[in-house]
C-alpha positions in Angstrom: -34.2 -74.7 2.9 -31.3 -72.7 1.5 -31.9 -69.1 0.6 -31.5 -68.3 -3.1 -28.1 -66.9 -4.2 -28.0 -63.1 -4.7 -28.4 -61.9 -8.0 -25.3 -60.6 -9.4 -25.3 -56.7 -10.3 -25.1 -56.5 -14.3 -21.6 -55.5 -15.5 -23.1 -52.3 -16.8 -24.8 -51.3 -13.5 -21.3 -51.7 -11.8 -19.7 -49.4 -14.4 -22.2 -46.6 -13.9 -21.5 -46.7 -10.3 -17.7 -46.6 -10.9 -18.3 -43.5 -13.1 -20.4 -41.8 -10.8 -18.1 -42.2 -7.7 -15.2 -41.1 -10.1 -17.0 -37.8 -11.2 -17.9 -37.2 -7.4 -14.3 -37.6 -6.3 -13.0 -35.5 -9.2 -15.7 -32.8 -8.0 -14.5 -32.9 -4.3 -10.6 -32.6 -5.6 -11.4 -29.8 -7.9 -13.4 -28.0 -5.0 -10.5 -28.2 -2.6 -7.8 -27.2 -5.2 -10.1 -24.0 -6.1 -10.3 -23.3 -2.2 -6.4 -23.7 -1.5 -6.0 -21.3 -4.6 -8.3 -18.6 -3.0 -6.4 -19.1 0.4 -2.8 -18.8 -1.4 -4.2 -15.6 -3.5 -4.9 -13.8 -0.2 -1.8 -11.7 0.5 -0.5 -10.4 3.9 -2.4 -7.4 4.8 -0.5 -4.1 3.5 1.7 -2.1 5.8 0.1 1.1 7.0 1.9 4.4 8.4 -0.2 7.0 10.3 0.2 10.3 8.6 3.1 11.9 10.2 5.3 8.9 10.9 7.9 8.2 8.2 7.8 5.1 6.1 10.5 2.8 6.9 10.1 0.1 4.3 12.8 0.4 1.5 11.4 1.5 -1.8 10.8 -1.2 -4.2 9.2 -1.6 -7.6 7.0 -4.5 -6.1 5.2 -2.2 -3.7 3.6 1.4 -4.0 3.1 4.2 -1.6 -0.6 5.5 -1.5 -2.0 8.3 0.6 -5.8 7.3 1.4 -8.2 9.9 2.8 -11.7 10.8 3.1 -14.6 8.5 3.8 -12.5 5.5 4.8 -12.2 4.0 8.4 -8.4 4.8 8.9 -6.9 7.6 6.5 -3.2 7.5 6.2 0.0 6.4 4.2 -0.2 2.6 3.1 2.2 0.3 1.1 0.6 -1.8 -1.4 1.5 -4.4 -3.8 2.8 -3.1 -7.2 -0.4 -4.3 -9.0 -2.7 -3.0 -6.6 -6.0 -1.6 -7.7 -8.0 1.3 -6.0 -10.1 -1.3 -4.0 -7.0 -2.8 -2.2 -5.6 0.7 -1.1 -9.3 1.3 0.1 -9.3 -1.9 1.9 -5.8 -1.3 3.4 -7.7 1.9 5.0 -10.0 -0.3 6.7 -12.8 0.0 4.1 -15.2 2.9 3.5 -17.3 4.3 5.8 -21.3 4.3 5.7 -21.3 7.7 4.0 -18.8 6.8 1.3 -19.9 7.7 -2.4 -18.6 4.7 -4.2 -20.2 5.8 -7.3 -17.6 8.5 -7.7 -14.7 6.4 -7.8 -13.5 3.4 -9.8 -12.5 0.7 -7.4 -11.1 -1.5 -10.5 -8.4 1.2 -11.5 -4.8 0.5 -10.8 -3.2 2.8 -8.5 0.1 4.6 -8.9 3.0 5.1 -6.6 2.8 8.3 -4.8 -0.8 8.8 -5.4 -3.4 10.4 -3.1 -6.5 8.6 -3.2 -9.9 10.6 -1.7 -12.9 8.7 -1.2 -15.9 11.5 -1.0 -18.7 11.5 0.8 -22.3 10.9 -0.8 -23.7 14.3 -1.8 -20.4 15.9 -0.5 -18.9 19.0 -1.9 -16.0 20.3 0.3 -14.5 18.8 3.1 -15.7 15.4 1.5 -14.5 15.9 -1.7 -12.5 19.2 -2.3 -11.9 20.1 -6.1 -9.5 22.8 -5.4 -6.9 23.7 -3.0 -7.9 26.8 -0.7 -4.9 28.7 -1.6 -5.4 27.9 -5.4 -8.6 28.9 -7.3 -7.9 26.5 -10.3 -9.7 23.3 -10.5 -7.5 20.1 -9.8 -7.9 17.7 -12.8 -6.8 15.0 -10.7 -9.4 15.4 -7.6 -12.4 17.5 -9.3 -15.6 15.8 -9.3 -18.2 16.0 -12.1 -19.9 19.1 -10.2 -16.5 20.9 -10.0 -15.7 20.3 -13.8 -18.9 21.6 -14.8 -17.9 25.0 -13.5 -15.3 25.3 -16.1 -15.9 27.0 -19.2 -17.6 25.0 -22.0 -17.5 22.0 -19.9 -21.0 20.5 -19.7 -22.1 17.2 -18.2 -20.9 15.1 -20.9 -17.6 16.4 -21.2 -17.1 16.5 -17.4 -18.0 12.8 -17.6 -15.4 12.1 -20.2 -12.5 13.8 -18.3 -13.4 11.5 -15.2 -13.7 8.6 -17.4 -10.1 9.3 -19.0 -8.8 9.9 -15.4 -10.2 6.3 -14.2 -8.9 4.5 -17.4 -5.4 6.2 -17.6 -4.6 7.3 -13.9 -3.6 10.8 -12.7 -3.2 13.8 -15.3 0.5 14.5 -15.4 0.0 17.9 -17.2 -2.9 20.1 -18.4 -2.0 19.1 -21.8 -3.2 15.6 -21.0 -6.9 16.9 -21.5 -6.1 16.5 -25.2 -6.5 13.0 -24.9 -10.2 13.3 -23.8 -12.4 13.1 -26.7 -14.2 16.3 -27.5 -11.3 18.4 -26.0 -9.2 20.1 -28.8 -6.6 22.8 -28.7 -9.0 25.6 -28.8 -11.0 24.4 -26.0 -7.8 23.5 -24.0 -6.7 27.0 -24.5 -9.8 28.3 -22.9 -9.4 26.1 -19.8 -5.5 26.2 -19.4 -5.7 29.2 -16.8 -8.5 27.5 -14.9 -7.1 24.1 -14.1 -4.2 22.5 -12.5 -2.7 18.7 -11.8 
């Protein structure tokens, strides 16, 4: 007795299997492309120069020199790409230590050539996050934390937070007059602050 002939698969079902296989193949190709893009996006590690050594790389608009110190694993002078952000500079310095206060800095901010980046320690005031140089009693607008800014006349928590927000969004203060760009600070308030701050 001969076995019955196999029932042919309906054309519509074969078409569904073909579409499903095509979708699965497209997902595999897409995943591979994304993975390759991520790998290509990871550039070579930034060059570093220990403090005290002179940088030998030729200056270029494609790179920035930044001095990273504070609560990082390897403080020093680093060369990062021209479009680097604060997170890239901190990563070049080996990342942060366990006591770093990441809430006090904006890791997404773009860095500038010649900038000194200080990563403060949690609850630190003093060695971890100096607000003013020992030889100058004025508050450094580019290094001061919220508590230091609040010691200035007529600067409360809200204005201190606005000064820090302006610094994170616009980069370093180039002059004391840049305080006029901070919402809530006018000519009169600036006149009262001028002798107590520096950049």
